C-alpha positions as CSV (number, residue, x, y, z in Angstrom):
1,M,-185.0,27.9,-31.4
2,D,-182.0,26.6,-29.4
3,N,-181.9,22.8,-29.5
4,S,-178.6,22.5,-27.6
5,G,-178.5,19.6,-25.3
6,S,-181.3,17.5,-26.9
7,E,-179.5,15.8,-29.8
8,S,-176.2,15.6,-28.0
9,A,-177.8,14.0,-25.0
10,F,-179.9,11.4,-26.8
11,P,-178.7,10.9,-30.4
12,E,-179.9,7.3,-30.5
13,I,-183.3,5.7,-31.2
14,Y,-184.9,4.4,-28.0
15,G,-187.1,1.4,-27.8
16,W,-190.4,2.6,-26.5
17,D,-189.8,6.4,-27.0
18,T,-189.9,5.8,-30.7
19,Q,-193.4,4.4,-30.7
20,F,-194.9,7.5,-29.2
21,T,-193.0,9.6,-31.7
22,N,-194.3,7.5,-34.5
23,L,-197.9,8.1,-33.4
24,A,-197.4,11.9,-33.8
25,L,-195.5,11.5,-37.0
26,L,-198.4,9.6,-38.5
27,A,-200.8,12.3,-37.3
28,H,-198.6,14.7,-39.4
29,G,-198.5,12.3,-42.4
30,R,-194.8,11.4,-42.1
31,V,-195.2,7.8,-42.9
32,D,-191.8,7.7,-44.5
33,I,-190.0,8.3,-41.2
34,V,-192.2,5.9,-39.4
35,R,-191.4,3.2,-42.0
36,W,-187.7,3.6,-41.4
37,H,-188.2,3.6,-37.7
38,I,-190.0,0.3,-38.0
39,L,-187.4,-1.2,-40.3
40,D,-184.6,-0.1,-38.0
41,Q,-186.2,-1.8,-35.0
42,L,-187.3,-5.0,-36.9
43,S,-183.6,-5.3,-37.9
44,Q,-182.6,-5.2,-34.2
45,I,-184.9,-8.1,-33.5
46,D,-183.4,-10.0,-36.5
47,R,-179.9,-9.3,-35.3
48,F,-180.2,-9.3,-31.5
49,G,-183.5,-11.1,-30.8
50,K,-185.1,-7.9,-29.4
51,V,-185.7,-4.3,-29.9
52,L,-182.9,-2.7,-27.9
53,N,-183.3,-0.2,-25.1
54,G,-181.5,2.1,-27.5
55,N,-179.5,1.4,-30.7
56,R,-176.1,1.6,-29.0
57,T,-173.7,-1.2,-28.2
58,Y,-174.0,-0.6,-24.4
59,Y,-177.7,-1.4,-24.6
60,L,-177.3,-4.9,-26.0
61,S,-178.2,-6.6,-22.7
62,R,-181.8,-5.4,-22.5
63,S,-184.9,-4.2,-24.3
64,Q,-187.6,-1.7,-23.4
65,P,-191.4,-2.0,-23.1
66,P,-192.6,-3.9,-26.2
67,L,-194.5,-1.4,-28.2
68,L,-193.2,-1.9,-31.8
69,A,-196.2,-4.0,-32.7
70,W,-198.4,-0.9,-31.9
71,S,-196.4,1.1,-34.4
72,V,-196.8,-1.6,-37.0
73,E,-200.5,-1.6,-36.4
74,N,-200.8,2.2,-36.7
75,Y,-198.5,2.3,-39.8
76,L,-200.6,-0.4,-41.6
77,T,-203.8,1.5,-40.8
78,V,-202.4,4.3,-43.0
79,K,-200.4,2.2,-45.5
80,N,-202.4,-1.0,-45.7
81,D,-200.8,-2.0,-49.1
82,D,-197.3,-2.3,-47.6
83,D,-197.0,-6.1,-47.7
84,E,-193.2,-5.9,-47.3
85,I,-193.5,-4.4,-43.8
86,A,-196.4,-6.7,-42.9
87,V,-194.4,-9.9,-43.8
88,H,-191.2,-8.7,-42.2
89,A,-193.1,-7.6,-39.0
90,Y,-194.9,-10.9,-38.6
91,A,-191.7,-13.0,-38.6
92,S,-189.7,-10.6,-36.4
93,L,-192.4,-9.8,-33.8
94,E,-193.2,-13.5,-33.5
95,R,-189.5,-14.1,-32.8
96,E,-189.3,-11.4,-30.1
97,Y,-192.5,-12.4,-28.4
98,N,-191.6,-16.1,-28.1
99,G,-187.8,-16.0,-28.0
100,Y,-187.3,-13.0,-25.7
101,W,-190.4,-11.9,-23.7
102,N,-191.5,-15.4,-23.1
103,A,-188.1,-17.1,-22.8
104,P,-186.1,-17.9,-19.7
105,G,-185.2,-14.7,-17.9
106,H,-188.6,-13.1,-18.7
107,A,-191.2,-15.9,-18.4
108,T,-192.7,-16.4,-14.9
109,P,-194.6,-19.2,-13.2
110,I,-197.9,-17.3,-13.6
111,G,-197.8,-17.0,-17.3
112,L,-197.0,-13.3,-17.4
113,S,-193.6,-11.7,-18.3
114,T,-191.1,-9.7,-16.2
115,C,-188.2,-7.5,-17.0
116,N,-184.5,-8.5,-16.9
117,D,-181.1,-7.6,-18.1
118,S,-178.6,-10.2,-19.4
119,G,-175.5,-8.5,-18.0
120,S,-175.1,-4.7,-17.7
121,E,-171.5,-3.6,-17.2
122,T,-172.5,-0.3,-15.5
123,L,-175.6,-1.0,-13.3
124,K,-176.6,-3.3,-10.6
125,P,-178.8,-6.2,-11.9
126,E,-182.0,-4.9,-10.3
127,L,-181.4,-1.4,-11.6
128,A,-180.5,-2.6,-15.1
129,A,-183.7,-4.7,-15.1
130,E,-185.7,-1.7,-14.1
131,C,-184.2,0.2,-17.1
132,E,-185.8,-2.5,-19.3
133,S,-189.2,-1.5,-17.9
134,G,-188.5,2.0,-19.2
135,L,-189.3,3.3,-15.7
136,D,-185.7,4.0,-14.5
137,F,-186.2,4.4,-11.7
138,T,-189.4,4.1,-9.8
139,P,-190.7,3.0,-6.4
140,I,-193.7,1.0,-7.8
141,F,-191.8,-2.3,-8.1
142,D,-190.6,-2.2,-4.5
143,G,-186.9,-2.3,-5.5
144,D,-186.8,-5.3,-7.9
145,V,-188.9,-5.5,-11.0
146,R,-187.6,-9.0,-11.6
147,R,-190.0,-10.2,-9.0
148,C,-192.9,-8.4,-10.7
149,V,-195.0,-8.7,-13.9
150,P,-195.3,-5.0,-14.9
151,I,-198.7,-4.0,-16.0
152,H,-197.5,-1.9,-18.9
153,V,-195.2,-4.6,-20.3
154,N,-197.8,-7.3,-20.2
155,T,-200.6,-5.1,-21.7
156,S,-198.1,-4.2,-24.5
157,L,-197.6,-8.0,-25.1
158,V,-201.4,-8.4,-25.3
159,R,-201.2,-5.9,-28.2
160,Y,-198.3,-7.8,-29.7
161,A,-200.4,-11.0,-29.8
162,Q,-203.4,-9.1,-31.2
163,V,-201.2,-7.6,-34.0
164,L,-199.7,-10.9,-34.8
165,S,-203.3,-12.3,-35.1
166,M,-204.2,-9.4,-37.4
167,L,-201.1,-10.0,-39.6
168,A,-201.8,-13.7,-39.8
169,K,-205.4,-13.1,-40.9
170,R,-204.0,-10.7,-43.6
171,F,-202.1,-13.6,-45.2
172,G,-204.8,-16.2,-44.7
173,W,-203.0,-18.1,-41.9
174,H,-206.1,-18.9,-40.0
175,E,-204.7,-21.3,-37.5
176,K,-202.0,-18.9,-36.6
177,A,-204.5,-16.1,-36.3
178,A,-206.6,-18.1,-33.9
179,H,-203.5,-19.1,-31.9
180,W,-202.5,-15.5,-31.4
181,Q,-206.0,-14.3,-30.6
182,K,-206.2,-17.0,-27.9
183,E,-202.7,-15.9,-26.6
184,A,-203.9,-12.3,-26.3
185,E,-207.1,-13.4,-24.5
186,Q,-205.2,-15.6,-22.0
187,R,-202.6,-12.9,-21.2
188,A,-205.4,-10.4,-20.7
189,E,-207.2,-12.8,-18.3
190,R,-204.0,-13.3,-16.3
191,I,-203.5,-9.5,-16.0
192,N,-207.0,-9.2,-14.6
193,Q,-206.5,-12.2,-12.4
194,Y,-203.2,-11.1,-10.8
195,C,-203.2,-7.3,-11.1
196,W,-206.8,-6.3,-10.6
197,D,-208.0,-5.6,-7.1
198,D,-211.8,-5.7,-7.0
199,E,-212.0,-4.2,-3.5
200,E,-209.9,-1.2,-4.5
201,G,-211.3,-1.0,-8.0
202,C,-207.9,-0.6,-9.5
203,Y,-204.9,-2.3,-11.0
204,F,-201.7,-2.9,-9.0
205,E,-198.3,-4.3,-9.8
206,Y,-198.0,-7.9,-8.8
207,D,-195.0,-9.5,-7.0
208,F,-195.2,-13.1,-8.2
209,V,-192.4,-14.2,-5.8
210,R,-194.1,-13.0,-2.7
211,K,-197.5,-13.6,-4.3
212,K,-199.0,-10.2,-3.5
213,K,-200.1,-7.0,-5.1
214,L,-197.9,-4.0,-4.3
215,P,-199.5,-1.0,-2.7
216,F,-198.4,1.7,-5.1
217,Y,-200.7,3.7,-7.3
218,S,-199.2,4.8,-10.6
219,L,-200.4,5.8,-14.1
220,N,-199.7,2.2,-15.1
221,V,-203.3,1.5,-14.0
222,F,-204.4,3.1,-17.3
223,W,-202.5,0.7,-19.5
224,P,-205.2,-2.1,-19.4
225,L,-207.7,0.6,-20.7
226,W,-205.2,1.5,-23.5
227,A,-205.1,-2.2,-24.4
228,G,-208.8,-2.6,-24.2
229,I,-208.7,-5.4,-21.8
230,A,-210.7,-3.8,-18.9
231,S,-214.4,-4.2,-18.7
232,K,-216.6,-1.1,-18.8
233,D,-217.1,-1.4,-15.1
234,Q,-213.3,-1.8,-14.4
235,A,-212.6,1.2,-16.6
236,R,-215.1,3.3,-14.7
237,R,-213.5,2.4,-11.4
238,V,-210.0,3.1,-12.7
239,V,-211.1,6.5,-14.0
240,D,-212.5,7.2,-10.5
241,H,-208.9,7.1,-9.4
242,L,-207.8,9.7,-11.9
243,K,-208.1,12.3,-9.2
244,L,-205.2,10.7,-7.4
245,F,-202.8,11.8,-10.2
246,D,-204.6,14.9,-11.6
247,Q,-202.5,17.8,-10.5
248,P,-202.6,21.5,-11.6
249,Y,-200.0,21.1,-14.3
250,G,-200.6,17.6,-15.6
251,L,-200.7,14.0,-14.4
252,A,-198.1,12.9,-11.8
253,F,-196.8,9.4,-12.4
254,T,-197.6,8.3,-8.8
255,D,-200.3,9.6,-6.5
256,K,-197.8,10.8,-3.8
257,H,-194.1,10.6,-2.9
258,Y,-193.0,7.1,-2.1
259,P,-189.6,6.6,-0.5
260,S,-187.0,5.3,-3.0
261,P,-186.4,1.6,-2.7
262,H,-183.0,2.0,-4.2
263,A,-180.2,2.9,-1.8
264,D,-178.3,4.7,-4.6
265,Y,-181.0,7.3,-5.1
266,K,-183.0,9.5,-2.7
267,F,-185.6,10.4,-5.4
268,N,-187.0,8.5,-8.3
269,E,-187.7,10.0,-11.7
270,W,-190.8,7.9,-12.4
271,A,-192.8,9.1,-9.4
272,Y,-194.5,12.1,-7.9
273,P,-194.4,15.0,-8.8
274,E,-193.2,14.3,-12.3
275,A,-195.3,14.5,-15.4
276,W,-193.8,12.3,-18.2
277,P,-194.9,13.0,-21.8
278,P,-195.4,9.4,-22.9
279,Q,-197.8,8.7,-20.0
280,Q,-199.8,11.8,-20.8
281,I,-200.2,10.4,-24.3
282,L,-201.1,6.9,-23.0
283,V,-203.7,8.2,-20.5
284,A,-205.3,10.3,-23.2
285,L,-205.6,7.3,-25.5
286,A,-207.0,5.2,-22.6
287,L,-209.6,7.7,-21.6
288,K,-210.7,8.2,-25.2
289,K,-211.1,4.5,-25.8
290,Y,-213.6,4.2,-23.1
291,G,-215.5,7.4,-23.9
292,Y,-214.2,9.6,-21.1
293,Q,-213.8,12.7,-23.4
294,D,-214.3,15.3,-20.7
295,E,-211.7,13.9,-18.5
296,M,-209.3,13.5,-21.4
297,R,-209.7,17.1,-22.4
298,R,-209.3,18.4,-18.8
299,V,-206.1,16.6,-18.0
300,S,-204.6,17.3,-21.4
301,Q,-205.3,21.0,-21.2
302,R,-203.5,21.3,-17.9
303,Y,-200.4,19.5,-19.2
304,I,-200.3,21.4,-22.5
305,K,-200.7,24.8,-20.7
306,N,-197.7,24.0,-18.5
307,M,-195.7,22.8,-21.6
308,L,-196.5,26.1,-23.4
309,D,-195.8,28.3,-20.4
310,T,-192.5,26.5,-19.9
311,W,-191.6,26.9,-23.6
312,D,-192.3,30.7,-23.3
313,K,-189.9,30.9,-20.3
314,T,-187.1,28.6,-21.5
315,G,-187.4,28.2,-25.3
316,H,-187.3,24.4,-24.8
317,L,-189.4,21.3,-24.7
318,W,-188.3,19.2,-21.8
319,E,-187.9,15.5,-21.0
320,R,-190.3,15.7,-18.2
321,Y,-192.3,18.3,-16.2
322,N,-193.5,19.1,-12.7
323,A,-197.2,18.3,-12.5
324,V,-197.6,19.8,-9.0
325,D,-195.7,23.1,-9.1
326,G,-195.4,23.7,-12.9
327,G,-192.3,24.2,-15.0
328,H,-189.7,21.5,-15.4
329,D,-187.8,21.7,-12.1
330,V,-188.2,18.4,-10.2
331,P,-186.4,16.4,-7.5
332,I,-183.2,15.2,-8.9
333,E,-182.5,11.4,-9.2
334,R,-179.5,11.3,-11.5
335,E,-179.7,14.4,-13.6
336,P,-182.2,17.2,-14.1
337,P,-184.6,17.1,-17.0
338,R,-182.9,17.8,-20.4
339,P,-184.2,19.6,-23.4
340,L,-185.8,17.0,-25.5
341,H,-187.9,16.4,-28.6
342,G,-189.0,12.9,-29.4
343,F,-191.8,11.8,-27.2
344,T,-192.2,15.4,-25.8
345,S,-192.9,16.8,-29.2
346,A,-195.2,13.8,-29.7
347,S,-197.1,14.7,-26.5
348,A,-197.5,18.3,-27.8
349,V,-199.3,16.8,-30.9
350,I,-201.4,14.1,-29.1
351,A,-202.2,15.8,-25.8
352,G,-202.6,19.1,-27.7
353,R,-205.3,17.5,-29.9
354,A,-206.8,15.7,-27.0
355,A,-207.1,19.0,-25.1
356,F,-209.5,20.3,-27.8
357,G,-211.3,17.0,-28.3
358,L,-209.8,16.5,-31.8
359,D,-209.0,13.2,-33.5
360,F,-205.3,12.2,-32.8
361,E,-205.0,8.6,-33.9
362,P,-203.7,7.5,-37.3
363,H,-206.3,7.1,-40.0
364,P,-206.4,6.4,-43.8
365,A,-206.7,10.2,-44.5
366,A,-203.1,10.7,-43.6
367,K,-200.6,10.9,-46.5
């Protein structure tokens, strides 16, 4: 297999990419690699106050969606006796939650968090902030994520608080555990207050400056299901919208083409018709959590078939795929998709198992 272009293009460890990779590594029993990934990113919090966008010096000004706590949770499900990781994780995750994601620059008047960048030398401020969302670039924030409270970021922070509560219970810190559980519940309530639209039966990104929901449908609507903060009725109504994204070759990130809000780019990568591997993983997890096994299998099968067909034609896994036409040719924002492992290999594991209705989450049987 020719891997040229993958390692040379992305030799660093990326913030949220790594957590999807970790999930697949745990499914294959490679707890050793996951442990080192966790330690690497905890050390970034200890040194820089946050998990970096990527572990390169030019990423010091921002983070990525906060999913490290999810990896810690999954790792400890398999290696419950690793008190060293548990103690280190509690201190570092608490620091990042309070000192970065809920500090000036990220805190908002409505009690949810936004994305920001402390001073990129290469990008406009609104573009650099959007990079912190991991969705660089997308129409769903209407051009400036700093005015918004991204659904996926805040649901990830709900999981942060839940994991901190779990870790506190582990060490008998009952008051801290109760504090973090309350914190998780309050953030979940705010997400449902500001981002849920009962008339439409769906979640939308919320612009807290203009005090309105934004009219863009994206796969971010499934993150509250992944975090378990949607009611059964809310989940049912969200799943009713699955058809908006369900294309012949996978799930498109948005339901249709929206004009780019960024003057620099005609097209946006995180938009129709692109099928991104981490979102395929996330939606499979969300559907499974609420018992939508048939839907999980159907959308995963279409994505996996395109991945395998494209592999047969090109000999590569790719950074992203075309959910509408198949293959990996998509409208170009900055650069065409690159050969990529990482979260794409992870999606082959997770979506592949989902396609056959197999278990794909970490469990104590892993070695």
